[in-house]
C-alpha positions in Angstrom: 2.1 9.3 11.8 4.7 9.1 9.0 6.3 5.9 10.6 3.0 4.0 10.2 2.8 5.2 6.5 6.3 3.8 5.9 5.5 0.5 7.6 2.3 0.1 5.5 4.1 1.2 2.3 7.0 -1.2 2.9 4.8 -4.2 3.6 2.4 -3.4 0.7 5.3 -3.0 -1.7 6.8 -6.2 -0.6 3.5 -8.0 -1.0 2.9 -6.5 -4.4 6.4 -7.3 -5.7 6.0 -10.9 -4.6 3.0 -11.2 -7.0 2.7 -10.9 -10.7 1.3 -7.4 -11.1 -1.3 -6.6 -13.6 -0.2 -4.4 -16.6 -3.5 -2.6 -16.9 -3.3 0.7 -14.9 -6.8 0.4 -13.6 -6.3 -3.2 -12.4 -2.9 -2.1 -10.8 -4.6 0.8 -8.9 -7.2 -1.7 -7.6 -4.6 -4.2 -6.5 -2.6 -1.5 -4.7 -5.8 -0.3 -2.9 -6.7 -3.8 -1.8 -3.2 -4.5 -0.7 -3.0 -1.3 1.3 -6.3 -2.2 3.0 -5.1 -5.7 3.7 -1.8 -4.5 5.2 -3.6 -1.9 7.3 -6.0 -4.6 8.6 -3.1 -6.8 9.4 -1.4 -4.1 11.4 -4.7 -3.4 13.2 -4.8 -7.1 14.1 -1.3 -6.8 15.5 -2.7 -4.2 17.9 -1.0 -1.2 16.5 -2.9 1.7 18.1 -3.1 4.0 15.1 -6.2 5.3 13.4 -5.8 5.6 9.6 -8.1 8.0 7.8 -9.2 7.8 4.2 -6.7 10.5 3.4 -3.9 8.4 4.9 -4.9 5.4 2.7 -5.0 7.7 -0.4 -1.5 9.1 0.5 -0.1 5.6 1.0 -1.7 4.5 -2.3 -0.2 7.4 -4.2 3.2 6.8 -2.7 3.1 3.1 -3.8 2.0 4.0 -7.3 5.0 6.4 -7.5 7.4 3.7 -6.3 6.0 1.2 -8.8 6.2 3.7 -11.6 9.8 4.4 -10.8 10.6 0.7 -10.5 9.2 0.1 -14.0 11.4 2.7 -15.7 
């Protein structure tokens, strides 16, 4: 399951870095959540046979927030 997490995280980070990110923490959290969902949906459409739970989404979301926090320092 870790491989799918990395794929989603990598794609989501690439999509987020391509956009102008909001500076407000609340708005950033929402943007990350929407992006993770969009990437997951895209992967589903690509017929990846993986079931992501709400916990998986939260874990990916948390990892992305950490990556973005480190990138801003």
